[in-house]
KOLZA-927620 format. One record per residue: residue number from 1; x, y, z of N, C-alpha, C in turn. Coordinates in steps of 0.1 Angstrom, whole numbers. Last residue first. Layout:
// KOLZA-927620
<NUM; <X; Y; Z>; <X; Y; Z>; <X; Y; Z>>
...
//
This chain:
// KOLZA-927620
<185; <19; 35; -83>; <27; 32; -94>; <14; 33; -104>>
<184; <28; 45; -48>; <23; 43; -61>; <31; 46; -77>>
<183; <53; 22; -24>; <54; 41; -34>; <39; 38; -51>>
<182; <46; 9; -1>; <52; 11; -11>; <51; 24; -11>>
<181; <47; -10; 29>; <44; 4; 25>; <54; 5; 11>>
<180; <24; -36; 40>; <40; -31; 34>; <39; -21; 30>>
<179; <1; -58; 63>; <8; -47; 48>; <24; -45; 49>>
<178; <-1; -68; 80>; <11; -76; 77>; <15; -68; 58>>
<177; <-16; -63; 109>; <-25; -67; 93>; <-18; -75; 80>>
<176; <4; -50; 120>; <-4; -67; 129>; <-15; -71; 117>>
<175; <2; -24; 104>; <16; -34; 104>; <13; -56; 115>>
<174; <-18; -13; 102>; <-15; -17; 94>; <-8; -33; 93>>
<173; <-26; -11; 128>; <-25; -14; 128>; <-23; -26; 112>>
<172; <-2; 9; 136>; <4; -2; 139>; <-6; -12; 133>>
<171; <-6; 31; 115>; <5; 20; 111>; <7; 9; 123>>
<170; <-33; 35; 126>; <-34; 29; 111>; <-14; 27; 111>>
<169; <-24; 54; 149>; <-29; 32; 150>; <-29; 34; 135>>
<168; <-12; 71; 137>; <-4; 61; 148>; <-12; 51; 147>>
<167; <-27; 82; 126>; <-19; 78; 119>; <-13; 72; 124>>
<166; <-47; 96; 141>; <-51; 85; 134>; <-41; 75; 129>>
<165; <-28; 114; 145>; <-32; 101; 157>; <-39; 93; 158>>
<164; <-26; 130; 128>; <-14; 129; 133>; <-15; 110; 142>>
<163; <-49; 136; 127>; <-43; 135; 115>; <-33; 122; 121>>
<162; <-60; 150; 147>; <-63; 140; 148>; <-58; 135; 133>>
<161; <-36; 173; 137>; <-37; 165; 154>; <-41; 158; 152>>
<160; <-39; 192; 120>; <-36; 182; 119>; <-34; 167; 124>>
<159; <-52; 220; 108>; <-47; 213; 122>; <-52; 202; 118>>
<158; <-38; 229; 81>; <-44; 231; 86>; <-35; 226; 100>>
<157; <-20; 226; 59>; <-33; 226; 55>; <-42; 229; 64>>
<156; <-5; 190; 63>; <-6; 205; 62>; <-17; 208; 59>>
<155; <-5; 167; 57>; <8; 168; 68>; <3; 182; 65>>
<154; <-33; 139; 51>; <-25; 158; 46>; <-15; 158; 66>>
<153; <-45; 107; 28>; <-40; 118; 44>; <-33; 132; 41>>
<152; <-47; 86; 8>; <-42; 105; 12>; <-48; 104; 21>>
<151; <-34; 56; 0>; <-46; 67; 13>; <-40; 82; 8>>
<150; <-40; 33; -23>; <-31; 43; -22>; <-40; 57; -16>>
<149; <-38; 0; -27>; <-45; 11; -21>; <-32; 20; -19>>
<148; <-22; -27; -24>; <-23; -16; -38>; <-31; -4; -28>>
<147; <-52; -37; -4>; <-42; -39; -10>; <-35; -32; -17>>
<146; <-74; -20; 10>; <-72; -33; 4>; <-62; -29; -4>>
<145; <-101; 0; 22>; <-85; -5; 23>; <-86; -21; 17>>
<144; <-121; 19; 24>; <-114; 13; 11>; <-100; 6; 15>>
<143; <-124; 18; 54>; <-139; 12; 47>; <-138; 10; 25>>
<142; <-106; 20; 65>; <-105; 10; 67>; <-119; 7; 59>>
<141; <-109; 56; 62>; <-98; 47; 56>; <-102; 29; 52>>
<140; <-130; 55; 78>; <-130; 65; 63>; <-121; 53; 59>>
<139; <-124; 47; 103>; <-136; 48; 94>; <-133; 44; 75>>
<138; <-95; 66; 109>; <-99; 54; 106>; <-113; 46; 98>>
<137; <-114; 91; 110>; <-103; 95; 101>; <-101; 76; 97>>
<136; <-131; 84; 138>; <-140; 86; 122>; <-128; 84; 110>>
<135; <-113; 83; 155>; <-118; 73; 148>; <-126; 73; 137>>
<134; <-101; 111; 153>; <-93; 95; 144>; <-103; 91; 143>>
<133; <-128; 140; 135>; <-121; 125; 148>; <-115; 111; 141>>
<132; <-128; 148; 109>; <-140; 138; 118>; <-137; 136; 133>>
<131; <-119; 171; 96>; <-115; 171; 110>; <-126; 158; 118>>
<130; <-112; 175; 73>; <-126; 177; 78>; <-128; 173; 88>>
<129; <-92; 161; 62>; <-91; 176; 61>; <-102; 182; 68>>
<128; <-98; 130; 60>; <-92; 138; 68>; <-87; 154; 81>>
<127; <-104; 119; 44>; <-111; 125; 44>; <-107; 135; 60>>
<126; <-91; 90; 36>; <-91; 88; 49>; <-97; 111; 49>>
<125; <-98; 79; 4>; <-94; 91; 10>; <-102; 86; 27>>
<124; <-83; 58; -18>; <-86; 56; -1>; <-85; 67; 0>>
<123; <-67; 58; -39>; <-84; 47; -37>; <-84; 53; -28>>
<122; <-57; 88; -63>; <-63; 82; -47>; <-67; 74; -51>>
<121; <-33; 98; -82>; <-47; 100; -75>; <-42; 96; -64>>
<120; <-10; 116; -104>; <-12; 108; -92>; <-23; 113; -82>>
<119; <7; 113; -130>; <-3; 119; -124>; <-9; 114; -112>>
<118; <43; 122; -131>; <31; 111; -131>; <17; 117; -122>>
<117; <57; 142; -148>; <54; 142; -136>; <41; 130; -132>>
<116; <79; 156; -166>; <81; 139; -159>; <77; 142; -146>>
<115; <62; 178; -181>; <72; 177; -175>; <74; 164; -165>>
<114; <42; 167; -196>; <57; 171; -202>; <66; 175; -195>>
<113; <25; 160; -174>; <35; 146; -179>; <47; 149; -197>>
<112; <13; 173; -172>; <23; 172; -157>; <27; 161; -167>>
<111; <-1; 188; -199>; <14; 195; -186>; <28; 187; -173>>
<110; <-14; 165; -190>; <-4; 168; -204>; <6; 175; -199>>
<109; <-31; 172; -171>; <-20; 157; -172>; <-16; 159; -186>>
<108; <-46; 196; -179>; <-38; 191; -162>; <-26; 183; -167>>
<107; <-56; 185; -200>; <-44; 200; -203>; <-35; 195; -191>>
<106; <-77; 173; -191>; <-66; 169; -201>; <-56; 177; -201>>
<105; <-80; 179; -156>; <-79; 183; -169>; <-74; 173; -178>>
<104; <-83; 171; -120>; <-77; 169; -133>; <-85; 175; -144>>
<103; <-92; 182; -92>; <-91; 184; -105>; <-79; 188; -118>>
<102; <-85; 166; -63>; <-82; 160; -82>; <-92; 164; -85>>
<101; <-74; 183; -50>; <-87; 185; -53>; <-88; 172; -61>>
<100; <-49; 193; -69>; <-58; 199; -60>; <-68; 198; -54>>
<99; <-33; 168; -84>; <-42; 179; -88>; <-48; 184; -76>>
<98; <2; 159; -80>; <-19; 158; -76>; <-22; 170; -85>>
<97; <27; 142; -99>; <20; 155; -97>; <3; 157; -92>>
<96; <57; 124; -91>; <42; 129; -91>; <39; 144; -96>>
<95; <84; 124; -89>; <74; 121; -100>; <67; 126; -98>>
<94; <115; 150; -82>; <100; 152; -82>; <92; 142; -90>>
<93; <145; 138; -65>; <135; 139; -81>; <118; 138; -75>>
<92; <170; 155; -62>; <164; 153; -52>; <148; 152; -66>>
<91; <206; 164; -62>; <202; 145; -64>; <179; 141; -63>>
<90; <201; 188; -45>; <205; 179; -53>; <201; 166; -50>>
<89; <169; 201; -26>; <188; 198; -24>; <187; 191; -47>>
<88; <148; 205; -22>; <147; 191; -20>; <161; 195; -22>>
<87; <141; 230; -30>; <139; 233; -14>; <143; 217; -10>>
<86; <138; 226; -58>; <153; 240; -51>; <151; 232; -35>>
<85; <120; 213; -61>; <130; 204; -61>; <146; 214; -58>>
<84; <100; 233; -54>; <99; 218; -45>; <111; 214; -44>>
<83; <102; 250; -73>; <100; 253; -59>; <105; 242; -50>>
<82; <98; 234; -97>; <109; 237; -96>; <114; 242; -83>>
<81; <71; 230; -99>; <85; 214; -94>; <95; 218; -94>>
<80; <58; 253; -95>; <57; 244; -80>; <76; 231; -83>>
<79; <58; 261; -118>; <70; 263; -110>; <70; 259; -97>>
<78; <45; 237; -131>; <61; 238; -133>; <69; 246; -126>>
<77; <14; 237; -120>; <26; 229; -121>; <42; 231; -121>>
<76; <16; 269; -124>; <7; 264; -113>; <20; 250; -109>>
<75; <16; 270; -150>; <25; 281; -136>; <31; 271; -123>>
<74; <5; 256; -164>; <17; 261; -167>; <25; 258; -153>>
<73; <-21; 270; -153>; <-20; 253; -151>; <0; 252; -153>>
<72; <-23; 298; -169>; <-18; 292; -155>; <-18; 286; -149>>
<71; <-21; 290; -197>; <-8; 289; -185>; <-10; 293; -173>>
<70; <-45; 278; -204>; <-32; 272; -195>; <-22; 276; -193>>
<69; <-66; 296; -173>; <-64; 295; -189>; <-48; 286; -187>>
<68; <-91; 272; -155>; <-83; 285; -161>; <-76; 283; -174>>
<67; <-101; 259; -148>; <-110; 262; -151>; <-103; 274; -158>>
<66; <-87; 232; -125>; <-86; 231; -149>; <-93; 242; -153>>
<65; <-85; 249; -107>; <-73; 248; -118>; <-74; 249; -129>>
<64; <-101; 246; -84>; <-108; 252; -95>; <-97; 249; -107>>
<63; <-79; 243; -62>; <-92; 231; -68>; <-98; 234; -78>>
<62; <-45; 256; -64>; <-63; 260; -63>; <-71; 246; -72>>
<61; <-26; 253; -48>; <-30; 243; -40>; <-47; 247; -46>>
<60; <-5; 274; -59>; <-14; 280; -53>; <-28; 269; -45>>
<59; <9; 253; -68>; <18; 263; -62>; <8; 267; -55>>
<58; <10; 220; -63>; <10; 234; -74>; <13; 243; -60>>
<57; <20; 198; -58>; <10; 198; -52>; <0; 211; -58>>
<56; <46; 167; -69>; <46; 177; -68>; <28; 186; -68>>
<55; <60; 147; -47>; <55; 153; -53>; <51; 163; -51>>
<54; <86; 129; -30>; <77; 140; -35>; <74; 143; -45>>
<53; <91; 100; -6>; <92; 100; -20>; <86; 115; -20>>
<52; <114; 87; 17>; <107; 91; 13>; <102; 98; 3>>
<51; <136; 86; 28>; <135; 74; 20>; <122; 77; 13>>
<50; <145; 103; 46>; <139; 99; 53>; <133; 89; 42>>
<49; <154; 128; 25>; <164; 117; 35>; <156; 104; 45>>
<48; <128; 141; 22>; <138; 124; 15>; <151; 121; 18>>
<47; <119; 152; 42>; <112; 138; 40>; <121; 133; 27>>
<46; <145; 166; 53>; <141; 156; 57>; <136; 145; 51>>
<45; <142; 188; 31>; <147; 173; 27>; <146; 163; 38>>
<44; <111; 201; 38>; <113; 188; 21>; <128; 181; 25>>
<43; <125; 203; 62>; <120; 197; 61>; <116; 191; 48>>
<42; <139; 225; 52>; <143; 214; 60>; <135; 205; 59>>
<41; <126; 244; 38>; <130; 236; 26>; <139; 223; 36>>
<40; <99; 259; 34>; <113; 255; 47>; <113; 240; 41>>
<39; <90; 273; 13>; <96; 283; 34>; <103; 270; 39>>
<38; <93; 261; -3>; <107; 266; -3>; <107; 277; 10>>
<37; <77; 243; 0>; <82; 233; 6>; <97; 245; 7>>
<36; <54; 261; 0>; <54; 255; 15>; <66; 246; 17>>
<35; <59; 269; -28>; <60; 280; -15>; <60; 278; -3>>
<34; <46; 246; -34>; <53; 249; -38>; <61; 256; -31>>
<33; <28; 216; -13>; <27; 234; -19>; <43; 235; -23>>
<32; <37; 183; -25>; <38; 186; -14>; <35; 206; -24>>
<31; <30; 155; -14>; <23; 160; -22>; <25; 176; -17>>
<30; <47; 122; 2>; <46; 139; 4>; <42; 145; -7>>
<29; <46; 93; 3>; <48; 100; -6>; <47; 114; 1>>
<28; <62; 71; 24>; <51; 73; 19>; <61; 79; 8>>
<27; <76; 44; 45>; <77; 53; 31>; <66; 60; 28>>
<26; <85; 29; 77>; <72; 31; 68>; <76; 37; 61>>
<25; <95; 24; 100>; <104; 18; 90>; <90; 19; 78>>
<24; <78; 29; 126>; <72; 17; 114>; <78; 16; 102>>
<23; <92; 54; 127>; <92; 38; 133>; <87; 31; 131>>
<22; <91; 67; 108>; <104; 66; 102>; <103; 52; 116>>
<21; <60; 77; 111>; <66; 68; 91>; <74; 56; 94>>
<20; <63; 91; 132>; <56; 78; 130>; <62; 71; 119>>
<19; <82; 112; 121>; <90; 99; 130>; <81; 91; 132>>
<18; <69; 120; 98>; <80; 117; 95>; <89; 111; 107>>
<17; <48; 135; 114>; <46; 122; 105>; <59; 120; 99>>
<16; <62; 150; 127>; <52; 141; 141>; <51; 135; 128>>
<15; <67; 168; 105>; <81; 162; 118>; <71; 151; 123>>
<14; <45; 178; 102>; <52; 171; 89>; <66; 168; 102>>
<13; <31; 200; 119>; <25; 187; 114>; <36; 178; 108>>
<12; <45; 216; 121>; <41; 211; 135>; <37; 198; 128>>
<11; <57; 230; 95>; <67; 228; 103>; <57; 218; 119>>
<10; <47; 207; 66>; <40; 222; 79>; <51; 218; 92>>
<9; <56; 211; 29>; <52; 199; 44>; <48; 219; 56>>
<8; <17; 202; 26>; <26; 203; 34>; <33; 202; 31>>
<7; <-4; 187; 12>; <-3; 206; 17>; <7; 211; 20>>
<6; <-7; 149; 16>; <-8; 163; 13>; <-2; 176; 17>>
<5; <8; 116; 15>; <0; 137; 26>; <6; 143; 16>>
<4; <1; 90; 8>; <6; 98; 6>; <-2; 113; 15>>
<3; <9; 51; 9>; <3; 62; 27>; <10; 72; 18>>
<2; <0; 28; -8>; <8; 35; -6>; <4; 48; 4>>
<1; <7; -14; 3>; <4; 4; 0>; <9; 11; 3>>
//
């Protein structure tokens, strides 16, 4: 299964997520907002140093990006890729682009592909951004949990205390169930 975290990096929540992943020898993909990566390059570097992968999640996290002109979409994808790559340092590579809110279009897919970024979706949404409580997050995940799942969670974009608590319990559960952690394919 693949764990993914969106909307960071965040100086409060990302280190807690990274610590939990390290405790469980788990790896994840972090879908970063370009200016946040630029503001907190030490977190982007820590993500990479932990053996995790990076994903471009745009400049402005515009969930209506597909309704905007081509030039705007190019800016959102290409400039975020540059900001995240610069924050990560030498040798770091972005492999994916995740459209904010899953707002995909043929144009967005084409721009991502032209920039060597695979479109990254999800199959299992924690809906943690709604803050439904720790049990609610776990219910959301377990509803669609299966081998090969791509789980969407968040390490940025607001109060992620429930997410961090749910992740601790989820990793214990996944370990007990014999899951291994990989990257999206």
